[in-house]
N, CA, C and O of each residue as an XYZ file, in Angstrom:
908
protein
N      45.636      3.676      5.789
C      45.611      3.265      7.147
C      44.200      3.082      7.682
O      43.314      3.883      7.385
N      43.985      2.028      8.473
C      42.688      1.675      8.958
C      42.140      2.620      9.963
O      42.867      2.901     10.916
N      40.901      3.174      9.878
C      40.270      3.949     10.764
C      39.630      3.204     11.846
O      38.810      2.340     11.535
N      39.907      3.433     13.126
C      39.115      2.718     14.154
C      37.650      3.283     14.214
O      37.358      4.451     13.958
N      36.769      2.299     14.586
C      35.351      2.693     14.668
C      34.755      2.248     16.059
O      35.462      1.598     16.829
N      33.573      2.562     16.361
C      32.857      1.966     17.563
C      31.975      0.879     17.207
O      31.001      0.677     17.932
N      32.180      0.129     16.162
C      31.410     -1.022     15.722
C      31.499     -2.092     16.904
O      30.470     -2.527     17.421
N      32.715     -2.480     17.292
C      32.942     -3.490     18.324
C      32.293     -3.032     19.651
O      31.604     -3.808     20.313
N      32.517     -1.816     20.008
C      31.978     -1.364     21.308
C      30.479     -1.452     21.290
O      29.892     -1.724     22.337
N      29.771     -1.227     20.098
C      28.405     -1.353     20.109
C      27.859     -2.715     20.262
O      26.839     -2.978     20.900
N      28.602     -3.566     19.637
C      28.268     -5.099     19.801
C      28.454     -5.641     21.070
O      27.855     -6.680     21.346
N      29.275     -5.047     21.991
C      29.496     -5.699     23.299
C      29.046     -4.862     24.432
O      29.000     -5.332     25.569
N      28.697     -3.588     24.158
C      28.481     -2.558     25.217
C      27.089     -2.150     25.373
O      26.814     -1.228     26.141
N      26.142     -2.795     24.671
C      24.675     -2.311     24.627
C      24.097     -2.420     26.000
O      23.255     -1.594     26.351
N      24.483     -3.379     26.810
C      23.934     -3.531     28.130
C      24.871     -2.960     29.243
O      24.741     -3.361     30.399
N      25.711     -2.131     28.947
C      26.720     -1.457     29.882
C      26.312     -0.084     30.167
O      25.782      0.591     29.285
N      26.539      0.410     31.428
C      26.353      1.793     31.667
C      27.512      2.643     31.077
O      27.318      3.747     30.569
N      28.812      2.012     31.188
C      29.854      2.751     30.590
C      30.801      1.643     30.253
O      31.309      0.969     31.150
N      31.073      1.416     28.878
C      32.150      0.588     28.451
C      33.390      1.456     28.100
O      33.236      2.372     27.292
N      34.526      1.244     28.615
C      35.876      1.824     28.254
C      36.810      0.983     27.558
O      36.901     -0.226     27.774
N      37.507      1.617     26.721
C      38.657      0.912     26.052
C      39.928      1.148     26.941
O      40.104      2.159     27.621
N      40.791      0.088     26.850
C      42.003      0.179     27.709
C      43.236     -0.329     26.941
O      43.138     -1.357     26.271
N      44.325      0.314     27.011
C      45.555     -0.191     26.351
C      46.756      0.294     27.190
O      46.689      1.264     27.946
N      47.837     -0.442     27.002
C      48.958     -0.195     27.953
C      50.164      0.175     26.983
O      50.211     -0.252     25.829
N      51.107      0.978     27.522
C      52.459      1.312     26.843
C      53.541      1.223     27.862
O      53.330      1.455     29.053
N      54.672      0.893     27.392
C      55.787      0.691     28.127
C      56.051     -0.646     28.777
O      56.931     -0.788     29.627
N      55.322     -1.554     28.387
C      55.536     -2.887     28.880
C      57.015     -3.458     28.706
O      57.620     -4.023     29.617
N      57.470     -3.266     27.567
C      58.866     -3.877     27.296
C      59.991     -2.965     27.469
O      61.104     -3.256     27.029
N      59.748     -1.836     28.112
C      60.937     -0.805     28.233
C      61.839     -1.210     29.393
O      61.472     -1.958     30.299
N      63.037     -0.663     29.296
C      64.031     -0.907     30.299
C      63.960      0.143     31.395
O      64.414     -0.087     32.516
N      63.374      1.330     31.059
C      63.308      2.356     32.013
C      62.009      3.041     31.908
O      61.418      3.057     30.829
N      61.501      3.636     33.014
C      60.186      4.352     32.940
C      59.097      3.473     33.498
O      59.307      2.284     33.741
N      57.920      4.062     33.703
C      56.779      3.328     34.211
C      56.092      2.691     33.040
O      56.331      2.978     31.867
N      55.168      1.750     33.476
C      54.286      1.144     32.576
C      52.971      1.908     32.696
O      52.490      2.042     33.821
N      52.301      2.457     31.556
C      51.202      3.218     31.744
C      50.024      2.544     31.067
O      50.232      1.756     30.145
N      48.817      2.816     31.478
C      47.611      2.322     30.904
C      46.682      3.383     30.792
O      46.399      4.066     31.777
N      46.095      3.615     29.486
C      45.079      4.698     29.096
C      43.714      3.989     29.211
O      43.592      2.777     29.030
N      42.703      4.808     29.519
C      41.295      4.411     29.505
C      40.525      5.575     28.874
O      40.644      6.749     29.227
N      39.702      5.113     27.881
C      38.888      6.125     27.255
C      37.481      5.446     27.153
O      37.395      4.266     26.814
N      36.407      6.183     27.443
C      35.017      5.884     27.285
C      34.150      6.970     26.843
O      34.292      8.147     27.177
N      33.063      6.420     25.920
C      32.062      7.465     25.407
C      30.660      6.837     25.749
O      30.495      5.621     25.650
N      29.770      7.584     26.105
C      28.365      7.004     26.362
C      27.654      6.763     25.155
O      26.992      5.729     25.063
N      27.704      7.648     24.131
C      27.207      7.517     22.841
C      27.982      6.814     21.882
O      28.855      7.390     21.233
N      27.696      5.482     21.734
C      28.563      4.586     20.916
C      28.214      4.821     19.377
O      28.745      4.094     18.537
N      27.423      5.720     19.040
C      27.234      6.157     17.626
C      27.890      7.368     17.214
O      27.858      7.761     16.047
N      28.582      8.066     18.295
C      29.292      9.295     17.976
C      30.404      9.172     16.959
O      31.122      8.174     16.919
N      30.530     10.141     16.182
C      31.570     10.320     15.227
C      32.890     10.155     15.832
O      33.112     10.703     16.913
N      33.760      9.483     15.272
C      35.105      9.134     15.743
C      36.061     10.084     15.280
O      35.899     10.436     14.112
N      37.036     10.597     15.914
C      38.107     11.513     15.432
C      38.804     11.017     14.218
O      39.232      9.864     14.269
N      38.984     11.708     13.134
C      39.472     11.343     11.886
C      40.842     10.898     12.063
O      41.646     11.533     12.746
N      41.166      9.651     11.366
C      42.570      9.303     11.477
C      42.926      8.427     12.617
O      44.047      7.918     12.607
N      42.077      8.174     13.646
C      42.242      7.528     14.784
C      42.546      6.040     14.701
O      41.674      5.294     14.254
N      43.759      5.535     15.114
C      44.075      4.208     15.017
C      45.126      3.900     15.996
O      45.489      4.788     16.767
N      45.684      2.649     16.045
C      46.773      2.304     17.059
C      47.855      3.271     16.967
O      48.316      3.645     15.889
N      48.285      3.700     18.181
C      49.254      4.720     18.358
C      50.568      4.238     17.614
O      51.244      5.083     17.028
N      50.924      3.000     17.617
C      52.129      2.472     16.962
C      52.152      2.640     15.499
O      53.215      2.527     14.889
N      50.997      2.914     14.872
C      50.872      3.134     13.402
C      50.848      4.638     13.030
O      50.675      4.996     11.865
N      51.039      5.561     14.114
C      51.014      6.884     13.879
C      52.335      7.566     14.155
O      53.083      7.149     15.039
N      52.603      8.528     13.463
C      53.852      9.342     13.662
C      53.695     10.049     15.029
O      52.573     10.222     15.507
N      54.802     10.450     15.647
C      54.782     11.321     16.884
C      54.004     12.446     16.719
O      53.203     12.767     17.597
N      54.160     13.203     15.526
C      53.438     14.424     15.293
C      51.861     14.118     15.102
O      51.055     14.905     15.598
N      51.455     13.091     14.457
C      50.182     12.815     14.322
C      49.488     12.459     15.750
O      48.427     12.962     16.122
N      50.205     11.566     16.452
C      49.688     11.289     17.829
C      49.455     12.611     18.514
O      48.360     12.825     19.034
N      50.331     13.431     18.545
C      50.166     14.692     19.329
C      48.992     15.551     18.776
O      48.339     16.268     19.535
N      48.738     15.471     17.461
C      47.619     16.286     16.910
C      46.211     15.663     17.400
O      45.169     16.317     17.452
N      46.333     14.325     17.746
C      45.018     13.653     18.113
C      44.684     13.854     19.585
O      43.543     13.635     19.992
N      45.710     14.289     20.432
C      45.369     14.311     21.854
C      44.169     15.198     22.170
O      43.284     14.788     22.921
N      44.126     16.336     21.642
C      43.048     17.300     22.109
C      41.744     16.813     21.493
O      40.750     16.782     22.219
N      41.652     16.426     20.211
C      40.343     15.879     19.725
C      39.997     14.552     20.486
O      38.804     14.319     20.677
N      40.853     13.743     20.897
C      40.436     12.579     21.598
C      39.865     13.059     23.049
O      38.875     12.477     23.493
N      40.412     14.008     23.723
C      39.947     14.427     24.925
C      38.526     15.066     24.896
O      37.641     14.848     25.723
N      38.449     15.864     23.846
C      37.080     16.487     23.606
C      36.084     15.590     23.168
O      34.900     15.849     23.385
N      36.476     14.423     22.494
C      35.343     13.406     22.053
C      35.066     12.495     23.195
O      33.934     12.013     23.242
N      35.908     12.187     24.109
C      35.647     11.197     25.194
C      34.924     11.847     26.260
O      35.162     13.005     26.602
N      33.996     11.077     26.817
C      33.317     11.474     27.945
C      34.065     11.202     29.256
O      33.862     11.887     30.258
N      34.925     10.194     29.221
C      35.860      9.887     30.297
C      37.145      9.457     29.707
O      37.185      8.793     28.672
N      38.229      9.844     30.381
C      39.520      9.375     30.112
C      40.370      9.563     31.327
O      40.165     10.391     32.215
N      41.500      8.567     31.255
C      42.290      8.662     32.433
C      43.596      7.803     32.087
O      43.543      6.949     31.201
N      44.745      8.043     32.792
C      45.979      7.342     32.688
C      46.456      6.935     33.868
O      46.724      7.782     34.720
N      46.641      5.588     34.115
C      47.239      5.097     35.273
C      48.583      4.570     35.048
O      48.881      4.107     33.947
N      49.424      4.609     36.026
C      50.837      4.144     35.857
C      51.349      3.325     37.023
O      50.903      3.514     38.154
N      52.287      2.408     36.764
C      52.999      1.748     37.780
C      54.529      1.983     37.657
O      55.029      1.917     36.534
N      55.261      2.237     38.677
C      56.559      2.621     38.712
C      57.511      1.374     38.230
O      57.114      0.209     38.185
N      58.776      1.789     37.892
C      59.775      0.782     37.718
C      60.028     -0.151     38.961
O      60.310     -1.343     38.842
N      59.906      0.469     40.103
C      60.056     -0.340     41.296
C      59.053     -1.307     41.500
O      59.351     -2.396     41.991
N      57.720     -0.989     41.131
C      56.694     -1.867     41.177
C      56.778     -2.969     40.111
O      56.370     -4.100     40.376
N      57.301     -2.663     38.907
C      57.561     -3.683     38.008
C      58.529     -4.702     38.548
O      58.304     -5.903     38.398
N      59.646     -4.240     39.200
C      60.676     -5.052     39.805
C      60.162     -5.892     40.942
O      60.537     -7.054     41.102
N      59.303     -5.293     41.725
C      58.870     -5.918     43.043
C      57.767     -7.076     42.700
O      57.750     -8.150     43.301
N      56.888     -6.745     41.708
C      55.677     -7.686     41.685
C      55.541     -8.249     40.255
O      54.671     -9.077     39.982
N      56.405     -7.788     39.365
C      56.300     -8.426     38.044
C      55.454     -7.414     37.139
O      54.786     -6.494     37.612
N      55.564     -7.692     35.835
C      54.985     -6.722     34.789
C      53.588     -6.875     34.758
O      52.880     -5.891     34.540
N      53.027     -8.170     34.980
C      51.591     -8.338     34.911
C      50.902     -7.697     36.085
O      49.883     -7.028     35.910
N      51.396     -7.870     37.202
C      50.831     -7.161     38.384
C      50.928     -5.737     38.318
O      50.046     -5.023     38.794
N      52.058     -5.229     37.694
C      52.190     -3.720     37.509
C      51.149     -3.252     36.513
O      50.510     -2.220     36.716
N      50.996     -3.911     35.574
C      49.867     -3.621     34.517
C      48.492     -3.531     35.283
O      47.745     -2.564     35.134
N      48.229     -4.479     36.022
C      46.959     -4.581     36.767
C      46.833     -3.294     37.655
O      45.799     -2.627     37.622
N      47.844     -2.971     38.409
C      47.791     -1.800     39.201
C      47.599     -0.517     38.504
O      46.840      0.357     38.924
N      48.334     -0.416     37.381
C      48.207      0.801     36.457
C      46.767      0.806     35.981
O      46.165      1.879     36.014
N      46.188     -0.222     35.569
C      44.813     -0.298     35.017
C      43.820      0.027     36.009
O      42.896      0.784     35.712
N      43.928     -0.505     37.234
C      43.090     -0.214     38.383
C      43.117      1.185     38.710
O      42.080      1.771     39.023
N      44.296      1.794     38.656
C      44.527      3.306     38.991
C      43.700      4.018     37.953
O      42.908      4.889     38.312
N      43.833      3.713     36.764
C      43.059      4.463     35.717
C      41.551      4.384     35.934
O      40.810      5.354     35.775
N      41.124      3.119     36.323
C      39.565      3.070     36.572
C      39.249      3.870     37.840
O      38.178      4.471     37.926
N      40.183      3.891     38.855
C      39.866      4.639     39.958
C      39.740      6.134     39.672
O      38.903      6.832     40.245
N      40.622      6.612     38.745
C      40.493      8.074     38.375
C      39.266      8.307     37.585
O      38.711      9.400     37.705
N      38.753      7.374     36.755
C      37.432      7.602     36.119
C      36.387      7.523     37.232
O      35.519      8.395     37.195
N      36.329      6.642     38.194
C      35.365      6.608     39.191
C      35.480      7.930     40.063
O      34.461      8.344     40.616
N      36.532      8.523     40.187
C      36.751      9.672     40.960
C      36.007     10.938     40.344
O      35.670     11.916     41.011
N      35.803     10.785     39.008
C      34.976     11.797     38.457
C      33.488     11.505     38.469
O      32.719     12.246     37.856
N      33.079     10.506     39.111
C      31.649     10.305     39.383
C      31.061      9.172     38.597
O      29.880      8.880     38.787
N      31.791      8.505     37.721
C      31.191      7.512     36.783
C      32.039      6.241     36.902
O      33.259      6.359     36.787
N      31.502      5.052     37.120
C      32.154      3.829     37.162
C      31.960      3.082     35.913
O      30.832      2.796     35.509
N      33.147      2.727     35.232
C      33.066      1.805     34.113
C      32.698      0.362     34.583
O      33.330     -0.223     35.463
N      31.676     -0.139     33.956
C      31.260     -1.558     34.301
C      31.573     -2.551     33.204
O      31.109     -3.689     33.280
N      32.369     -2.167     32.141
C      32.857     -3.064     31.123
C      34.150     -2.378     30.460
O      34.278     -1.188     30.171
N      35.024     -3.360     30.300
C      36.387     -2.934     29.614
C      36.634     -3.755     28.391
O      36.537     -4.981     28.360
N      36.968     -2.973     27.364
C      37.485     -3.645     26.279
C      39.041     -3.616     26.176
O      39.602     -2.521     26.149
N      39.693     -4.661     26.122
C      41.099     -4.755     26.413
C      41.692     -5.301     25.091
O      41.194     -6.238     24.467
N      42.849     -4.597     24.710
C      43.557     -5.111     23.522
C      44.401     -6.497     23.889
O      44.911     -6.727     24.986
N      44.427     -7.227     22.915
C      45.139     -8.429     23.114
C      44.337     -9.700     23.469
O      43.109     -9.619     23.506
N      44.902    -10.764     23.709
C      44.099    -12.032     24.071
C      44.209    -12.365     25.533
O      43.538    -13.307     25.954
N      45.004    -11.674     26.369
C      45.243    -11.991     27.745
C      44.575    -10.878     28.746
O      44.842     -9.681     28.648
N      43.838    -11.319     29.542
C      43.135    -10.398     30.490
C      44.023    -10.124     31.718
O      43.873    -10.820     32.722
N      44.867     -9.219     31.683
C      45.821     -9.021     32.753
C      45.240     -7.976     33.745
O      45.924     -7.590     34.693
N      43.936     -7.499     33.522
C      43.353     -6.561     34.443
C      42.618     -7.299     35.630
O      42.743     -6.938     36.800
N      41.931     -8.242     35.273
C      41.179     -8.996     36.390
C      42.108     -9.677     37.350
O      43.247     -9.993     37.007
N      41.634     -9.905     38.544
C      42.425    -10.648     39.627
C      42.587    -12.083     39.096
O      41.708    -12.687     38.481
N      43.794    -12.559     39.397
C      43.971    -13.995     39.063
C      42.771    -14.913     39.616
O      42.294    -14.694     40.729
N      42.360    -15.832     38.885
C      41.152    -16.652     39.312
C      41.347    -17.275     40.743
O      40.387    -17.408     41.502
N      42.592    -17.644     41.074
C      42.822    -18.128     42.441
C      42.738    -17.114     43.534
O      42.638    -17.460     44.711
N      42.781    -15.811     43.142
C      42.762    -14.874     44.210
C      41.608    -13.819     44.069
O      41.772    -12.700     44.554
N      40.491    -14.132     43.444
C      39.435    -13.374     43.204
C      38.504    -13.405     44.623
O      37.386    -13.921     44.624
N      38.995    -12.902     45.606
C      38.201    -12.905     46.931
C      38.659    -11.584     47.723
O      39.465    -10.758     47.292
N      38.067    -11.541     48.829
C      38.129    -10.299     49.674
C      39.583    -10.180     50.184
O      40.125     -9.081     50.302
N      40.180    -11.314     50.475
C      41.593    -11.238     51.076
C      42.497    -10.608     49.939
O      43.342     -9.771     50.253
N      42.327    -11.008     48.593
C      43.103    -10.456     47.592
C      42.870     -9.008     47.450
O      43.824     -8.251     47.272
N      41.650     -8.575     47.518
C      41.236     -7.273     47.456
C      41.924     -6.447     48.467
O      42.521     -5.419     48.147
N      41.850     -6.890     49.721
C      42.520     -6.245     50.712
C      43.997     -6.153     50.507
O      44.591     -5.101     50.743
N      44.629     -7.261     50.060
C      46.010     -7.196     49.729
C      46.409     -6.231     48.755
O      47.420     -5.553     48.937
N      45.574     -6.093     47.557
C      45.762     -5.090     46.621
C      45.787     -3.715     47.401
O      46.747     -2.960     47.250
N      44.852     -3.424     48.143
C      44.786     -2.114     48.750
C      46.031     -1.901     49.543
O      46.584     -0.806     49.440
N      46.579     -2.886     50.381
C      47.655     -2.657     51.169
C      48.904     -2.498     50.492
O      49.759     -1.733     50.940
N      49.099     -3.250     49.305
C      50.409     -3.256     48.622
C      50.354     -2.030     47.692
O      51.371     -1.339     47.623
N      49.352     -1.717     47.024
C      49.324     -0.667     45.967
C      49.011      0.693     46.511
O      49.311      1.713     45.890
N      48.332      0.707     47.814
C      47.993      2.096     48.413
C      46.736      2.595     47.992
O      46.406      3.722     48.362
N      45.896      1.842     47.187
C      44.581      2.354     46.709
C      43.510      1.315     46.985
O      43.765      0.111     47.012
N      42.350      1.803     47.182
C      41.233      0.831     47.306
C      40.933      0.121     46.092
O      41.407      0.460     45.007
N      40.077     -0.957     46.262
C      39.601     -1.592     44.918
C      38.657     -0.705     44.344
O      37.879     -0.041     45.030
N      38.707     -0.670     42.912
C      37.656      0.138     42.280
C      36.181     -0.136     42.729
O      35.835     -1.296     42.953
N      35.394      0.797     42.851
C      33.930      0.572     43.253
C      33.171     -0.382     42.513
O      32.293     -1.039     43.072
N      33.458     -0.523     41.201
C      32.847     -1.538     40.304
C      34.044     -2.268     39.592
O      34.893     -1.693     38.911
N      33.993     -3.567     39.838
C      34.992     -4.437     39.157
C      34.291     -4.779     37.884
O      33.273     -5.470     37.913
N      34.833     -4.286     36.670
C      34.183     -4.438     35.441
C      34.373     -5.830     34.853
O      35.308     -6.548     35.207
N      33.479     -6.192     33.960
C      33.703     -7.440     33.109
C      34.615     -7.018     32.077
O      34.517     -5.885     31.605
N      35.531     -7.866     31.669
C      36.718     -7.647     30.701
C      36.429     -8.492     29.476
O      36.237     -9.703     29.582
N      36.395     -7.842     28.285
C      36.311     -8.442     27.010
C      37.758     -8.215     26.306
O      38.205     -7.087     26.097
N      38.345     -9.250     26.010
C      39.671     -9.135     25.246
C      39.449     -9.295     23.780
O      38.590    -10.057     23.337
N      40.259     -8.544     23.006
C      40.104     -8.632     21.575
C      41.458     -8.355     20.832
O      41.999     -7.253     20.918
N      41.961     -9.328     20.140
C      43.236     -9.116     19.324
C      42.932     -7.909     18.319
O      41.840     -7.791     17.765
N      43.999     -7.022     18.135
C      43.847     -5.893     17.198
C      42.800     -4.883     17.655
O      42.350     -4.065     16.853
N      42.389     -4.923     18.972
C      41.488     -3.768     19.393
C      42.045     -2.487     19.279
O      41.337     -1.501     19.075
N      43.341     -2.427     19.404
C      44.001     -1.096     19.337
C      43.987     -0.455     17.931
O      44.240      0.736     17.747
N      43.667     -1.347     16.934
C      43.587     -0.876     15.591
C      42.161     -0.669     15.225
O      41.826      0.312     14.561
N      41.308     -1.562     15.639
C      39.898     -1.648     15.166
C      38.915     -0.859     15.992
O      37.956     -0.321     15.439
N      39.123     -0.759     17.374
C      38.246     -0.121     18.279
C      38.531      1.230     18.778
O      39.524      1.434     19.477
N      37.729      2.141     18.460
C      38.045      3.530     18.691
C      38.398      3.854     20.098
O      39.284      4.687     20.288
N      37.769      3.255     21.162
C      37.968      3.637     22.459
C      39.435      3.135     22.884
O      40.170      3.762     23.647
N      39.738      1.956     22.298
C      41.058      1.332     22.755
C      42.176      2.097     22.021
O      43.207      2.402     22.622
N      41.975      2.415     20.696
C      42.885      3.224     19.910
C      43.159      4.603     20.555
O      44.287      5.097     20.556
N      42.062      5.212     21.111
C      42.214      6.459     21.786
C      43.047      6.361     23.059
O      43.888      7.215     23.340
N      42.790      5.276     23.837
C      43.429      5.027     25.047
C      44.931      4.941     24.727
O      45.746      5.540     25.428
N      45.315      4.167     23.626
C      46.629      3.895     23.273
C      47.414      5.198     23.004
O      48.562      5.363     23.419
N      46.699      6.158     22.251
C      47.372      7.416     21.911
C      47.520      8.279     22.998
O      48.515      9.004     22.998
N      46.651      8.354     24.015
C      46.841      9.199     25.193
C      47.883      8.700     26.116
O      48.675      9.445     26.694
N      47.851      7.282     26.245
C      48.867      6.738     27.127
C      50.310      6.837     26.506
O      51.284      7.083     27.217
N      50.399      6.642     25.208
C      51.786      6.816     24.436
C      52.169      8.257     24.652
O      53.293      8.503     25.087
N      51.356      9.187     24.393
C      51.783     10.609     24.404
C      52.230     11.039     25.842
O      53.220     11.742     26.048
N      51.451     10.575     26.762
C      51.750     10.802     28.172
C      53.171     10.237     28.572
O      54.026     10.919     29.136
N      53.314      8.997     28.236
C      54.582      8.378     28.744
C      55.715      9.029     27.866
O      56.758      9.343     28.439
N      55.589      9.244     26.572
C      56.749      9.724     25.904
C      57.150     11.066     26.482
O      58.331     11.309     26.730
N      56.143     11.968     26.708
C      56.402     13.336     27.347
C      57.089     13.065     28.622
O      58.024     13.834     28.841
N      56.861     12.158     29.530
C      57.400     11.811     30.743
C      58.886     11.546     30.625
O      59.726     12.047     31.373
N      59.161     10.659     29.553
C      60.539     10.190     29.386
C      61.325     11.392     28.904
O      62.424     11.599     29.418
N      60.849     12.227     27.937
C      61.437     13.372     27.540
C      61.985     14.259     28.726
O      63.102     14.774     28.755
N      61.007     14.351     29.705
C      61.250     15.187     30.770
C      62.372     14.504     31.628
O      63.279     15.178     32.115
N      62.284     13.148     31.798
C      63.434     12.491     32.657
C      64.737     12.527     31.937
O      65.810     12.429     32.534
N      64.629     12.674     30.608
C      65.919     12.747     29.813
C      66.744     14.083     30.092
O      67.949     14.153     29.852
N      66.059     15.050     30.575
C      66.704     16.271     30.927
C      67.617     16.064     32.295
O      68.581     16.787     32.544
N      67.224     15.084     33.060
C      67.969     14.808     34.307
C      69.078     13.736     33.992
O      70.111     13.632     34.653
N      68.774     13.002     32.982
C      69.691     11.891     32.631
C      70.060     11.801     31.160
O      69.847     10.746     30.564
N      70.584     12.815     30.556
C      70.756     12.930     29.165
C      71.474     11.821     28.586
O      71.249     11.568     27.402
N      72.331     11.094     29.248
C      73.252     10.128     28.734
C      72.564      8.850     28.223
O      73.158      8.023     27.532
N      71.256      8.733     28.607
C      70.609      7.465     28.213
C      69.762      7.682     26.943
O      69.273      6.715     26.359
N      69.597      8.857     26.543
C      68.992      9.070     25.271
C      67.344      8.819     25.358
O      66.714      8.425     24.376
N      66.789      9.061     26.504
C      65.348      8.738     26.773
C      64.512      9.723     25.801
O      63.383      9.355     25.477
N      64.924     10.753     25.397
C      64.242     11.703     24.543
C      64.034     11.088     23.194
O      63.190     11.567     22.436
N      64.709     10.123     22.879
C      64.647      9.415     21.524
C      64.003      8.006     21.739
O      63.001      7.641     21.124
N      64.699      7.202     22.717
C      64.325      5.800     22.816
C      63.142      5.560     23.747
O      62.596      4.457     23.785
N      62.690      6.719     24.597
C      61.657      6.650     25.557
C      61.778      5.400     26.408
O      60.769      4.750     26.682
N      62.909      5.066     26.808
C      63.223      3.941     27.837
C      63.298      2.560     27.218
O      63.491      1.589     27.950
N      63.154      2.416     25.875
C      63.387      1.042     25.334
C      64.738      0.657     25.188
O      65.614      1.512     25.320
N      65.027     -0.535     24.928
C      66.337     -1.011     24.886
C      67.120     -0.912     23.526
O      67.586     -1.911     22.979
N      67.222      0.253     23.060
C      68.106      0.488     21.859
C      69.601      0.186     22.218
O      70.062      0.071     23.354
N      70.266      0.081     21.027
C      71.694     -0.150     21.249
C      72.360      0.863     22.095
O      73.117      0.521     23.004
N      72.091      2.153     21.812
C      72.650      3.326     22.430
C      72.244      3.289     23.916
O      73.098      3.540     24.766
N      70.998      2.991     24.261
C      70.583      2.984     25.628
C      71.280      1.844     26.370
O      71.660      2.054     27.522
N      71.474      0.665     25.805
C      72.212     -0.512     26.474
C      73.667     -0.156     26.657
O      74.285     -0.557     27.644
N      74.258      0.633     25.668
C      75.616      1.037     25.839
C      75.819      2.072     26.987
O      76.829      2.095     27.690
N      74.854      2.852     27.102
C      74.919      3.866     28.189
C      74.653      3.252     29.574
O      75.167      3.821     30.537
N      73.874      2.107     29.789
C      73.788      1.447     30.924
C      75.013      0.730     31.184
O      75.410      0.674     32.348
N      75.688      0.157     30.227
C      76.981     -0.532     30.433
C      78.045      0.562     30.947
O      78.881      0.298     31.811
N      77.936      1.695     30.386
C      78.906      2.817     30.772
C      78.661      3.378     32.102
O      79.618      3.504     32.866
N      77.410      3.751     32.486
C      77.060      4.595     33.546
C      76.283      3.795     34.600
O      76.054      4.316     35.691
N      75.889      2.615     34.336
C      74.990      1.875     35.329
C      73.513      2.248     35.210
O      73.106      2.826     34.202
N      72.718      1.931     36.206
C      71.231      2.086     36.143
C      70.977      3.293     37.032
O      71.809      3.713     37.837
N      69.754      3.833     36.833
C      69.185      4.801     37.690
C      67.876      4.314     38.541
O      67.518      3.137     38.499
N      67.278      5.166     39.213
C      66.100      4.637     39.930
C      64.963      4.542     39.039
O      63.901      4.018     39.375
N      65.218      5.122     37.743
C      64.138      5.107     36.659
C      64.214      3.790     35.914
O      63.280      3.496     35.169
N      65.275      2.950     36.056
C      65.428      1.748     35.450
C      64.797      0.535     36.003
O      64.672      0.454     37.225
N      64.406     -0.373     35.272
C      63.945     -1.743     35.794
C      65.244     -2.629     35.932
O      65.532     -3.387     35.005
N      65.974     -2.566     36.966
C      67.441     -2.987     37.050
C      67.559     -4.473     36.635
O      68.523     -4.845     35.966
N      66.643     -5.271     37.004
C      66.882     -6.793     36.635
C      66.658     -6.885     35.127
O      67.281     -7.759     34.524
N      65.807     -6.049     34.431
C      65.620     -6.094     33.079
C      66.848     -5.638     32.317
O      67.115     -6.066     31.194
N      67.519     -4.834     32.912
C      68.789     -4.397     32.176
C      69.887     -5.400     32.148
O      70.849     -5.327     31.385
N      69.681     -6.381     33.062
C      70.808     -7.390     33.068
C      70.477     -8.588     32.124
O      71.297     -9.489     31.944
N      69.319     -8.572     31.560
C      68.932     -9.674     30.696
C      69.684     -9.665     29.259
O      69.446    -10.546     28.432
């Protein structure tokens, strides 16, 4: 299994005060929030936790084992989320943007503003759409999401496979995955019929059968369940 490193972060973050890696989890789920993890380290030559890679390549047990080492290793970390209702109301990309902004606000609340983000994939869903990068859009974000604009709007670098290669992004993916999985296990105690303790809100055959039998809950993305 490939070990994530800080090589990419060193190549793009030399002129940054704080570069953070960011990754999302729950994008394709039928139930539960979409969550975005953020992890940053100031010393980009710091030794990376052993075995760190994309959360999807790790067993649940191994992910859980990495949580405390990641938190001890990181100088900053946070998780933001957007609710199923927000996914329904404004679409998955805007929901991801809100979750990512909330994670950055949480980091800023600790006294440090990230000025650069390394984002997994080829699409920058974090930045405001080009047609709306103005003060009116920022005011609209604050009004609709309930939070102010982050004090520093970071430059974003996208990279395919960053969740495998880049330690900050891999760490963010592990923290976000473990957080969201634990949340879905807790929600499964309220709604055991949907099997969220095993499918964590994704569209397994058993989950879809339960939706057909019992309908949707407030934790479902209702329009997604009809697809």
